[in-house]
N, C-alpha and C positions, 0 to 999 in steps of 0.2 A: 504494500500500500504506500502511496505517495501522498504527502501533505504539501499543498501549495499555498503560499501566503502572499498577500499583497498588504504589507504592513504600513499603517498610517496611525497617527495619534488621534484621528477622529473616527474613522471606520476602517477596520482591518477585515479584508475579505479572506475566506479560507475555502479550500477544496480538498477532499480526499478522493483519490482515484484507487480503484481496485487494481489487481495485478494485470488485468487485460486493458487497462487505460480508461475504463468507464467511470463516470462520476458516481461515487458511493454516497457522498454528502457534499453539500456546499452551503455557505451561508456567510454571515458577517458578525463582527463584534462591534457594537455601537458604543463609542465613548464620547460622543458629542456633548452630552450633558455634564460630563465631568470636567472640571477646570484644572484640578491638581494633576501634575505630570505623573507622580508615582501612584496615584489612585488609578490612572489610565493603565499604567504598567500592570498593576494588580489585577484589574479586570481582564486585560488581554492574557496575562499569564494563566489565570484560572481557567479560562476557556480553552486555550491552546493545550494545557496539560490534560484537561478533560477529553479533548479530541484525541490526543496521543494515547491516552489510556484506554479509550473505547475502541480504538482501531489499532491494528498491528502495523504501525508505521515503520516502513523500511528506510524511507528516504524523505528528506525535507528539502523543498525548493522554495526560496524566498526571492521576491523581486528585489533586485539590487537597488540600493538607494543611489540617488544621483551621484556621479563621480566628479562633477565639477559644478561650481556655482554659476548660474546663468542669470545675469541681471535682467530684471523685468519679469522673471518667473516666480521666484519666492525670495523672501528676505534671507539673509545669511543666518538669522536667528532660527527661522523655520527649517532651513537646510540642516543646521546643526542639531536641532531638537529631534528631527526625524531620524538622523543618523544615530543619535544617542538611543532613541527608542528602539530602532532596528537592532542595534548592538545588544541592548539588554535582553530583548526577546530572543535573539540568536543564542545568547548564553543560557537562557532559561531552557530552550530547546535542547541544547547540548547537555545541560545538567540532567534533564529528564530522560533523554534517550541515549546519551553517550555517543551520539552521532553528530558530526559536524554538518551544519546545513550547507546546501549548495546555493549559490547565488547566480541569478541570470537577469540581465537587463531586460526591460520591458520590450524594447524594439527587437532584441534577439529572440525573445520568447514568441512574439507575434510572428516573426519571420519563420521560426522553426515550425510553427503551427500552420503556416501557409496563409497568413493574414497580411494582405497588402493594404497599406494606408495611402489612398490617393492624395496627391498634393492639395493642400488647402482644407482637407477634412480633419475633423477631430478624431484622434486615434481611439479614444474611449468609446465614442459612439459607433465607430466602425467595428470595434471588437464586440460590442453588445449585439449589433445587427448580425455579425458573423455567427455568434453563438446561438442567437434566436433561429437562424437558418440551419445550423448544423448540430446543435446539442439538444436532444430531446428533454433532458432534465432541467435545462435552463429556461425558466419562465419568469417574466417580470411583472411587476405591478406598476400602475401609473398614478400620478397625482391627479387631483381634480381638474388640473389644467391640461391633462393629456401628456405630460412629460414622464419619462421613466424615473422612478424613485431613485435617488442618489446612490443608495447602497448597492444597487444592482451593478453599477459600474465597477465597484470594488470586488464583488463576487465574480464578475466576468474576468477581471484581471487575474484573480486567484486561480480560476479554472485554466486560463491560458498558461499561467506559470506552471501549474501542475502537469498539464498536458505536454508542455515543452520539456519538462523534467522527465516525463515518461518516454518521450521520443528520444531524448538524449541518452537515457538508460538503454533503450533498445539498440541504438547505434553503437554503444560501448560493448554490448554483448557479442 
């Protein structure tokens, strides 16, 4: 079983794939109401440990945090907070499983899964539409204004991370 994670301090998406690469479970951890950083860590830690203990996780794949600061995207404070959060949860995973997580960039994961992002289109929206077309277990809910609820973008990213991890494992065998 593979655990794929899209880690963020607001919503962390997760996906567990069975050995054949099918989605066993997917979902999200919502920490938007919590303001305290370490309370967010505790919430995410408890849920991730629960997932690991309920499923026989062989491998963990995590979306790699940004490797360079890009002006206009996020503040340096946000960039560092996310890297710190990612690092703490990576350690929690290692401590719980005694397995070092694998990291994969979002664009590499999308490419590995055969998802092409047309120039000028938002990657997250393309990923959600791709999964709606190709992944029977992926179903979304909409807001009263007809928009996809925000957490489904994080779930979609976690599915892509897990599926890319599965494909990487297949090529290594």
